[in-house]
C-alpha positions as CSV (number, residue, x, y, z in Angstrom):
1,M,50.8,55.6,-30.7
2,K,52.1,54.2,-27.4
3,S,48.8,54.6,-25.7
4,N,46.9,52.7,-28.4
5,L,49.4,49.9,-28.1
6,L,48.9,49.6,-24.4
7,K,45.1,49.5,-24.9
8,N,45.4,46.7,-27.4
9,I,47.6,44.6,-25.1
10,S,45.2,45.1,-22.2
11,S,42.2,44.2,-24.3
12,N,43.9,41.0,-25.5
13,N,44.8,40.0,-21.9
14,Q,41.2,40.4,-20.8
15,Q,39.9,38.3,-23.7
16,A,42.5,35.6,-22.8
17,G,41.3,35.6,-19.2
18,V,37.7,35.2,-20.2
19,T,38.5,32.3,-22.5
20,L,40.5,30.6,-19.7
21,L,37.7,31.1,-17.2
22,L,35.2,29.6,-19.7
23,A,37.5,26.7,-20.3
24,I,37.8,26.0,-16.6
25,L,34.0,26.2,-16.2
26,V,33.4,23.8,-19.0
27,L,36.0,21.4,-17.7
28,S,34.5,21.6,-14.2
29,S,31.1,20.8,-15.6
30,I,32.4,17.8,-17.5
31,L,34.3,16.6,-14.5
32,A,31.1,16.9,-12.3
33,I,29.1,15.0,-14.8
34,S,31.8,12.3,-15.1
35,F,31.9,11.9,-11.3
36,S,28.0,11.7,-11.2
37,V,27.9,9.1,-13.9
38,A,30.7,7.1,-12.2
39,T,28.9,7.2,-8.8
40,I,25.7,5.9,-10.4
41,M,27.6,3.2,-12.3
42,F,29.5,2.1,-9.2
43,S,26.2,2.0,-7.2
44,E,24.5,-0.1,-9.9
45,I,27.5,-2.5,-10.1
46,R,27.4,-2.8,-6.3
47,T,23.7,-3.5,-6.3
48,S,24.0,-6.1,-9.0
49,G,26.7,-7.8,-7.1
50,D,24.6,-7.8,-3.9
51,L,21.7,-9.3,-5.9
52,L,23.9,-12.1,-7.2
53,R,25.3,-12.8,-3.7
54,T,21.9,-12.6,-1.9
55,E,20.4,-15.3,-4.2
56,D,23.1,-17.8,-3.0
57,A,22.4,-16.7,0.6
58,F,18.7,-17.2,0.2
59,Y,19.0,-20.7,-1.3
60,G,21.5,-21.7,1.3
61,A,19.0,-20.7,4.1
62,E,16.3,-22.6,2.1
63,A,18.5,-25.7,2.1
64,V,18.8,-25.6,5.9
65,S,15.1,-25.0,6.3
66,E,14.6,-28.3,4.4
67,E,16.9,-30.0,6.9
68,A,14.8,-28.6,9.7
69,L,11.6,-30.0,8.2
70,F,13.3,-33.4,7.5
71,K,14.4,-33.5,11.2
72,I,11.1,-32.8,12.7
73,K,9.1,-35.0,10.3
74,R,11.2,-38.0,11.3
75,G,11.0,-37.3,15.0
76,I,14.7,-36.4,15.5
77,T,14.8,-34.6,18.8
78,S,18.5,-34.6,19.5
79,G,21.9,-35.2,17.9
80,F,20.9,-33.5,14.6
81,I,23.5,-31.1,13.3
82,Y,22.5,-28.4,10.8
83,S,24.7,-27.4,7.9
84,T,26.8,-24.3,8.7
85,Q,28.6,-24.0,5.3
86,I,27.2,-24.6,1.8
87,G,29.6,-23.5,-0.9
88,A,30.5,-19.9,-0.3
89,V,27.5,-19.4,2.0
90,S,28.1,-19.4,5.7
91,L,25.2,-20.5,7.9
92,G,27.1,-20.5,11.2
93,S,27.0,-16.9,12.4
94,P,25.0,-17.6,14.4
95,A,24.3,-21.3,13.8
96,P,20.7,-22.4,13.1
97,T,18.8,-22.3,16.4
98,E,15.5,-23.8,17.4
99,N,13.1,-21.6,19.4
100,V,9.6,-21.5,20.6
101,I,8.0,-18.2,19.5
102,N,6.5,-16.2,22.3
103,P,4.9,-13.2,20.7
104,D,3.3,-10.1,22.0
105,S,-0.5,-10.4,22.3
106,T,-0.8,-7.4,20.0
107,Q,-0.2,-8.2,16.3
108,R,-0.4,-5.8,13.3
109,V,-1.2,-7.3,10.0
110,I,-2.0,-6.1,6.4
111,V,-5.3,-7.0,4.8
112,P,-4.6,-6.7,1.1
113,A,-6.9,-4.6,-1.1
114,R,-9.7,-6.2,-3.2
115,S,-9.9,-9.4,-1.3
116,G,-13.0,-11.3,-0.4
117,F,-14.3,-13.9,2.1
118,T,-13.2,-16.9,0.0
119,S,-9.9,-15.4,-1.3
120,S,-8.7,-13.8,1.9
121,A,-5.3,-14.9,3.3
122,N,-6.1,-13.4,6.7
123,H,-7.4,-16.4,8.6
124,Y,-6.4,-16.7,12.2
125,L,-7.2,-19.7,14.4
126,F,-8.0,-19.5,18.1
127,F,-7.4,-22.9,19.6
128,N,-4.9,-24.9,21.5
129,A,-3.1,-26.9,18.8
130,N,-1.1,-28.9,21.3
131,A,-4.1,-29.9,23.6
132,S,-4.3,-33.5,24.5
133,S,-8.0,-33.5,23.5
134,Q,-9.2,-32.3,20.1
135,S,-12.4,-31.2,21.8
136,A,-10.6,-28.8,24.0
137,G,-11.6,-25.1,23.9
138,S,-9.5,-22.3,22.7
139,G,-8.8,-20.7,26.1
140,Y,-9.4,-17.2,24.6
141,G,-11.9,-14.9,26.2
142,K,-11.5,-11.6,24.5
143,L,-10.6,-10.1,21.1
144,T,-10.1,-6.5,20.0
145,I,-9.7,-5.4,16.4
146,T,-8.6,-1.9,15.3
147,N,-8.6,-0.5,11.8
148,L,-5.3,1.6,11.5
149,S,-6.0,2.8,7.9
150,P,-5.3,6.6,7.3
151,N,-8.3,6.6,5.0
152,S,-11.4,6.7,7.2
153,N,-13.5,5.3,4.3
154,D,-11.6,2.0,4.0
155,A,-13.4,-0.7,5.9
156,V,-12.1,-4.1,6.9
157,T,-14.8,-6.8,6.9
158,I,-14.7,-9.1,10.0
159,Y,-16.0,-12.6,10.4
160,L,-15.6,-14.5,13.6
161,C,-16.7,-18.1,13.8
162,Q,-17.2,-19.7,17.2
163,Y,-18.1,-23.4,17.5
164,D,-18.0,-26.4,19.8
165,P,-15.2,-28.7,18.7
166,A,-17.1,-31.6,20.3
167,G,-20.0,-31.0,18.0
168,V,-21.0,-32.8,14.8
169,D,-19.4,-30.3,12.4
170,E,-15.6,-30.5,12.3
171,I,-15.0,-27.6,9.9
172,P,-18.1,-25.3,10.2
173,C,-16.2,-22.1,9.4
174,E,-15.9,-22.7,5.7
175,S,-18.9,-20.7,4.7
176,P,-20.7,-17.7,6.3
177,S,-24.0,-19.5,5.5
178,S,-23.5,-21.5,8.7
179,N,-25.4,-18.9,10.8
180,P,-25.3,-20.6,14.2
181,Y,-21.5,-20.5,14.2
182,W,-20.9,-16.9,13.4
183,L,-20.4,-14.6,16.4
184,V,-19.5,-11.6,14.3
185,R,-20.7,-11.7,10.8
186,A,-19.7,-9.2,8.1
187,Y,-18.9,-6.4,10.5
188,N,-17.4,-3.6,8.5
189,L,-14.9,-1.6,10.6
190,T,-13.4,1.7,9.5
191,S,-10.7,3.7,11.2
192,A,-13.2,6.3,12.2
193,Q,-15.1,3.8,14.3
194,T,-14.4,2.5,17.8
195,P,-12.3,-0.7,17.8
196,L,-14.4,-3.8,17.8
197,T,-14.2,-5.7,21.1
198,V,-15.6,-9.2,21.4
199,D,-15.9,-10.8,24.9
200,K,-18.5,-12.6,27.0
201,N,-20.8,-9.6,26.7
202,Y,-20.8,-9.5,22.9
203,G,-23.9,-11.2,21.3
204,V,-24.0,-14.8,22.4
205,G,-20.7,-14.3,24.2
206,F,-17.1,-15.1,23.4
207,D,-16.7,-18.6,25.0
208,P,-13.2,-19.9,26.0
209,A,-14.6,-23.4,26.1
210,K,-15.2,-23.2,22.3
211,Q,-12.9,-22.6,19.4
212,Q,-12.8,-19.6,17.1
213,E,-11.6,-18.6,13.6
214,L,-11.1,-15.0,12.7
215,I,-11.4,-14.0,9.0
216,L,-10.6,-10.5,7.7
217,Y,-10.9,-9.2,4.2
218,N,-10.9,-5.9,2.4
219,T,-12.9,-4.9,-0.7
220,S,-11.5,-1.4,-0.9
221,D,-8.7,-0.3,-3.3
222,N,-6.2,0.2,-0.6
223,N,-4.3,-2.1,1.7
224,I,-5.5,-1.8,5.3
225,Y,-3.3,-2.2,8.4
226,V,-5.2,-3.9,11.2
227,Q,-4.3,-4.4,14.9
228,I,-5.4,-7.6,16.6
229,Q,-5.2,-7.9,20.3
230,T,-5.9,-11.3,21.9
231,F,-6.6,-12.2,25.5
232,A,-7.1,-15.3,27.6
233,A,-10.2,-16.3,29.5
234,E,-11.4,-13.9,32.1
235,S,-9.7,-14.1,35.5
236,P,-11.5,-16.4,38.0
237,T,-12.5,-13.4,40.1
238,G,-14.9,-12.3,37.3
239,S,-13.6,-8.8,37.6
240,G,-13.4,-8.2,33.9
241,T,-9.7,-8.8,33.7
242,Y,-8.4,-10.7,30.7
243,P,-4.7,-11.6,30.6
244,A,-2.9,-11.0,27.3
245,L,-2.5,-14.1,25.2
246,G,-0.7,-14.4,21.8
247,L,-2.1,-16.1,18.7
248,P,-1.7,-19.9,18.9
249,Y,0.3,-20.6,15.8
250,F,3.1,-18.4,17.3
251,G,3.5,-21.0,20.1
252,Q,5.0,-23.6,17.8
253,K,8.7,-24.5,17.4
254,S,10.6,-22.6,14.9
255,V,14.1,-22.7,13.4
256,D,16.0,-19.4,12.8
257,I,18.6,-19.6,10.0
258,N,21.1,-16.8,9.2
259,A,22.9,-17.0,5.9
260,T,25.7,-14.7,4.7
261,N,27.6,-14.6,1.4
262,S,30.4,-12.1,1.0
263,G,28.8,-9.6,3.4
264,V,25.2,-10.1,2.2
265,G,22.9,-11.7,4.7
266,R,19.5,-13.3,4.7
267,K,17.5,-14.7,7.6
268,I,14.7,-17.3,7.3
269,R,12.4,-18.4,10.1
270,V,10.8,-21.9,9.5
271,I,7.7,-22.6,11.5
272,I,7.5,-26.3,12.3
273,P,4.0,-27.7,11.8
274,T,2.4,-29.4,14.8
275,P,2.4,-33.1,14.3
276,N,-1.0,-34.7,13.9
């Protein structure tokens, strides 16, 4: 009798232990799920708050960009103070600064998928926008274009117009039907091909005394990264040396605006158009 009683007590204790263990496991699972849900909720709340604050920061930077355009358009060259505080948005850390952009001669751009000659946004002008004479040449002597696409079948189409600005046609690069002006016409370059180099030895020759316009487009289904390297006219020695030279629109004045709102920041760079 005593032995049976001890067995029953031992069996009951084991069942109670299993029940307690299962309860702990269930509670742990519920706690882990609760923490996971809470983490996701806090992350979403933080993201939502950042979105609200970044909108104010963006519009604050936009407001100062309007000030910059107002200043330049009216010829104010000194004594103009940009806003550094608009509501809760701080624009003074650092304060808006005017710069002249001096880029590297190597630029990497994206040529969007399914674009054509007339719809392409990838137009690049090669000329001296600040030259005293509108008939001045570009000063460029060499151009190299590389297709960086990982897909060797995606081709970027290249047009390069070269014309004499002192000639009768002021805007001859609007249509590829202007045969005399096109130095490279509908050249399809894939990443499997050698980069295209255009200089004095290409076709009729890349002439620094003329002006050029580069147009890239992409009829494939994928975006294509393209590297553009630009060089000045050949050195006077004629040794085939071409000094690096950045694209002309980067030489203009710009205003850098940094806006912060409760820890969220936005930066805008305004390119000031060259006065006519």
